[in-house]
Rosetta silent file (secondary structure, phi, psi, omega in degrees, C-alpha in Angstrom):
SEQUENCE: MCNTTSSRIGVAIGYRDAQGWITEGWWNLAPRGCETLLRGTLAARFYYVHAIDYDRGGEWTGKSVMCTRNKEFTIRGIEDCLARGYDRAGFFEVDTGEQKSWTIQLTDTTGNAPARP
SCORE:     score description
SCORE:     0.000 S_00000001
   1 L     0.000  130.429  174.573  113.143   94.365   91.591 S_00000001
   2 E  -114.245  137.293  176.692  113.220   90.672   90.939 S_00000001
   3 E  -107.906  103.190 -176.400  112.004   87.947   93.253 S_00000001
   4 L   -90.332    5.532 -178.396  113.962   84.704   92.511 S_00000001
   5 L   -87.467  176.721  176.643  112.322   82.857   95.441 S_00000001
   6 L   -97.993   10.930 -178.606  109.385   80.547   95.429 S_00000001
   7 L  -109.721  161.543  170.829  107.497   82.833   97.853 S_00000001
   8 L   -81.498  134.506 -175.094  105.342   85.951   97.545 S_00000001
   9 E  -123.459  140.952  172.518  107.349   88.933   98.671 S_00000001
  10 E  -107.400  135.712 -175.939  106.386   92.460   99.837 S_00000001
  11 E  -126.509  136.929  175.398  108.821   95.226   99.142 S_00000001
  12 E  -124.203  143.635  178.884  109.277   98.743  100.493 S_00000001
  13 E  -128.576  152.033  175.373  111.904  101.290   99.330 S_00000001
  14 E  -129.711  148.500  179.025  113.408  104.484  100.702 S_00000001
  15 E  -161.847  170.468 -178.929  115.349  107.145   98.936 S_00000001
  16 E  -109.716  123.010  171.866  116.278  110.850   99.055 S_00000001
  17 E  -111.437 -165.932 -176.524  114.691  113.312   96.594 S_00000001
  18 L   -60.062  -29.693 -176.724  114.839  117.115   96.341 S_00000001
  19 L   -93.719   -2.833  178.152  112.454  117.567   99.330 S_00000001
  20 E   124.530 -153.884 -174.477  114.254  114.960  101.625 S_00000001
  21 E   -83.832  145.061 -179.584  113.693  111.345  102.568 S_00000001
  22 E  -140.304  138.963  171.241  110.736  109.345  101.362 S_00000001
  23 E  -124.926  142.776 -179.917  109.748  105.714  101.897 S_00000001
  24 E  -135.409  150.342  179.465  107.142  103.866   99.811 S_00000001
  25 E  -176.466  170.039   -3.574  105.522  100.443   99.897 S_00000001
  26 E  -113.599  139.527  173.000  104.268   97.902   99.414 S_00000001
  27 E   -99.336  135.074  176.604  104.849   96.274   96.051 S_00000001
  28 E   -98.946  119.047 -177.370  103.805   92.631   95.981 S_00000001
  29 E  -106.002  123.020  175.293  106.165   90.443   93.925 S_00000001
  30 L   -65.612  156.587  169.918  104.985   87.023   92.700 S_00000001
  31 L   -49.293  133.368  178.327  107.316   84.062   92.967 S_00000001
  32 L    51.781   37.557  179.858  110.038   84.268   90.362 S_00000001
  33 L  -121.903  164.273 -179.380  108.560   87.566   89.125 S_00000001
  34 E  -126.831  151.980 -179.302  109.920   91.142   88.512 S_00000001
  35 L  -145.789  136.646  174.355  108.238   94.514   89.033 S_00000001
  36 L   -79.331  118.188 -174.572  109.322   98.035   88.114 S_00000001
  37 L   -95.435  -35.738 -179.272  109.216  100.001   91.349 S_00000001
  38 L  -126.606  128.956 -177.903  110.431  103.420   90.068 S_00000001
  39 L   -95.609  154.476 -177.252  109.836  104.457   86.399 S_00000001
  40 L    80.466 -168.107  179.718  112.337  106.600   84.506 S_00000001
  41 L   -74.469  138.168 -178.692  115.848  107.519   85.218 S_00000001
  42 L   -63.274  146.399 -174.032  116.966  106.996   88.810 S_00000001
  43 L  -104.173   -8.324 -178.231  117.142  110.288   90.702 S_00000001
  44 L  -131.992  164.508  172.370  119.488  109.115   93.462 S_00000001
  45 L   -88.115  -35.912 -178.150  122.566  107.079   93.833 S_00000001
  46 E  -109.063  134.019  175.010  121.626  105.220   97.014 S_00000001
  47 E  -125.256  155.264 -175.816  118.251  103.397   97.565 S_00000001
  48 E  -127.260  137.208 -171.848  117.148  101.472  100.554 S_00000001
  49 E  -127.487  136.149  171.021  115.148   98.183  100.555 S_00000001
  50 E  -130.181  129.620 -178.165  113.087   96.328  103.118 S_00000001
  51 E  -135.087  144.960  178.995  111.313   93.064  101.971 S_00000001
  52 E  -122.072  135.629  169.692  109.135   90.523  103.706 S_00000001
  53 E   -80.360  105.121 -177.167  108.580   86.845  102.764 S_00000001
  54 L   -71.063  -29.874 -168.935  104.754   86.507  102.996 S_00000001
  55 L   -92.939  -38.049 -178.152  104.786   82.748  102.585 S_00000001
  56 L  -112.800   -3.066 -175.661  107.709   81.382  104.779 S_00000001
  57 L    80.502  175.574 -178.556  108.320   84.340  107.021 S_00000001
  58 L    93.412  166.838 -176.592  111.629   86.196  107.318 S_00000001
  59 E  -154.139  165.733  173.344  112.783   89.498  105.786 S_00000001
  60 E  -109.964  116.425 -170.818  115.553   91.190  104.010 S_00000001
  61 L  -137.669  172.582  179.007  116.607   94.053  106.355 S_00000001
  62 L  -156.524 -172.997 -177.871  119.508   96.375  107.144 S_00000001
  63 L   -85.050   -4.792  178.603  120.823   99.000  109.470 S_00000001
  64 E   -90.201  108.252 -179.772  119.142  102.077  107.962 S_00000001
  65 E   -79.170  126.414  175.660  115.962  102.680  110.007 S_00000001
  66 E  -141.499  171.706 -173.084  113.035  104.238  108.132 S_00000001
  67 E   -92.601  147.086  173.469  109.291  104.463  108.550 S_00000001
  68 E  -143.930 -178.774  173.392  106.766  102.031  107.183 S_00000001
  69 L  -155.614  162.018 -175.514  103.189  100.899  107.803 S_00000001
  70 L   -67.677  -27.008  179.272  101.150   97.786  107.268 S_00000001
  71 L  -100.351  178.850  175.925   99.070   99.150  104.444 S_00000001
  72 L   -56.922  141.001 -178.245  100.161  100.872  101.183 S_00000001
  73 E  -152.369  156.327  160.565  102.124  104.017  102.018 S_00000001
  74 E  -129.060  115.046 -174.062  104.137  107.052  101.000 S_00000001
  75 E  -122.669  127.569  176.431  105.855  108.601  103.970 S_00000001
  76 E   -88.894  132.679  174.111  107.941  111.846  103.948 S_00000001
  77 L    87.028  148.711 -179.893  110.743  111.900  106.494 S_00000001
  78 L  -116.140    9.058 -177.714  112.521  109.135  108.419 S_00000001
  79 L  -101.210  151.122  178.865  112.390  110.731  111.886 S_00000001
  80 L    46.241   48.703 -179.972  109.982  109.995  114.812 S_00000001
  81 L   -54.114  -56.432 -176.099  108.264  107.180  112.946 S_00000001
  82 H   -58.764  -46.049  178.178  106.486  105.873  116.081 S_00000001
  83 H   -63.003  -20.918  179.914  105.428  109.339  117.302 S_00000001
  84 H   -96.542    1.585  177.061  103.923  110.005  113.857 S_00000001
  85 L    88.103   21.091  178.074  101.964  106.733  114.016 S_00000001
  86 L  -108.549  173.366  172.117  104.206  104.619  111.705 S_00000001
  87 E   -99.211  170.741  178.614  106.269  101.527  112.235 S_00000001
  88 E  -121.484  141.915 -174.956  110.019  101.430  112.066 S_00000001
  89 E  -145.412  144.409  170.753  111.934   98.865  109.841 S_00000001
  90 E   -77.841  132.630 -179.564  115.577   98.252  108.890 S_00000001
  91 E  -118.999  142.537  178.216  116.447   98.824  105.248 S_00000001
  92 E   -92.920  142.212 -179.020  119.578   97.592  103.401 S_00000001
  93 E   -84.922  142.245  179.968  121.457  100.064  101.209 S_00000001
  94 E  -120.384  120.603  176.646  121.811   99.622   97.466 S_00000001
  95 E  -101.063  109.996 -176.296  124.561  101.727   95.825 S_00000001
  96 L   -80.430   -6.239 -179.675  123.613  102.092   92.109 S_00000001
  97 L    66.393   22.729 -178.287  126.859  103.743   91.223 S_00000001
  98 L    65.525   25.291  170.741  124.927  106.561   89.595 S_00000001
  99 L   -66.465  160.635  177.972  123.566  104.273   86.889 S_00000001
 100 L   -78.247  -30.192  178.932  120.468  105.280   84.982 S_00000001
 101 L  -144.837  161.064 -176.511  118.606  102.051   85.877 S_00000001
 102 L  -156.642  146.253  173.381  119.271   99.191   88.292 S_00000001
 103 L  -122.488  134.687  175.657  117.749   95.784   89.154 S_00000001
 104 L  -108.046  140.705  179.122  117.827   94.185   92.531 S_00000001
 105 E  -115.013  115.216  170.924  117.464   90.383   92.932 S_00000001
 106 E   -83.677  130.349 -175.320  115.922   89.014   96.138 S_00000001
 107 L  -136.711  159.270  169.991  117.192   85.458   96.578 S_00000001
 108 E   -81.226  159.850  169.915  117.130   82.522   98.994 S_00000001
 109 L   -93.925  -64.603 -177.440  120.365   81.244  100.576 S_00000001
 110 L  -121.934   16.144 -175.990  119.600   77.550  101.207 S_00000001
 111 L    88.023    2.393  177.058  115.862   77.377  100.587 S_00000001
 112 L   -98.069 -117.847 -179.883  115.128   78.234  104.230 S_00000001
 113 L   -76.294  150.497  177.007  114.675   81.787  105.434 S_00000001
 114 E   -62.860  148.090 -175.987  115.427   84.728  103.085 S_00000001
 115 L  -108.319  151.745  169.796  118.887   86.148  103.130 S_00000001
 116 L   -72.718  141.279  178.915  120.062   89.715  103.019 S_00000001
 117 L   -61.209    0.000    0.000  121.618   90.598   99.697 S_00000001
């Protein structure tokens, strides 16, 4: 994951493994910095991303609702988030095309609020 903005970014990801859905976060990306979120060969074709701009506000979001929380987390399952004491957030889908590795770039649109990829 690469942050091409001038802001600090928090990133959460969601994906499906052999046991079902899992969401993980938060990775903190420095301005114009990159971070490896998952090591090794990708295990799924589709990954889901939710990111927050800590400095200017705004977020990268999508239609796939998954569980998150304010602190570092690993959450199994995407159902009943609120009833289980978690928050809900929209994640955007990334189709890796079954590649072995993939890099996502979070970018600004016009230097104002973050844009969805």
